[in-house]
C-alpha positions, 0 to 999 in steps of 0.5 A, a space after each residue: 274181100 282177099 277170099 276173091 283173090 285166085 291163090 295164084 296172084 301174090 297178096 302183095 304183087 311186086 314188079 319183076 327185078 327184071 323189068 323196068 317199068 319207065 315212061 318213054 317220051 318216044 313211045 308217049 306210054 309208060 313202056 315195061 323193059 326187059 333185057 329181050 325189049 320193052 312192051 307198051 303199056 296202056 295207061 290202064 295197065 301201067 297205072 295198076 303196075 305202078 301200084 306193084 310196089 310189094 308194099 300195096 295189096 291187090 285189096 289196096 291197089 284197086 282201091 287207089 285206082 277205084 278212087 284215081 279213076 272215079 270209078 268203083 266196080 273194077 275189081 275183076 278187070 284190075 284182077 285179070 290184068 294182073 293175072 295176065 301180067 303175072 303169067 308173062 313174069 312181069 310180077 311176082 
């Protein structure tokens, strides 16, 4: 299954230490905090990033999210979000 994981993505992604993921009451959303500012996340992005702990493989992350949301075939959108997060240096 890992054959479909693009080479640029780490097998076990983790949040970059410069960022902190937390619930922001004022925003009523999860946010990524970093020295220069804040990124407000939608629910899907937050659920993906919560699992970027260096422990979960991408396949495990996808399986958990498909179970949590009662959906299947989420690999492409999840990998797309992970690619965007990797390009923005949110994960490593």
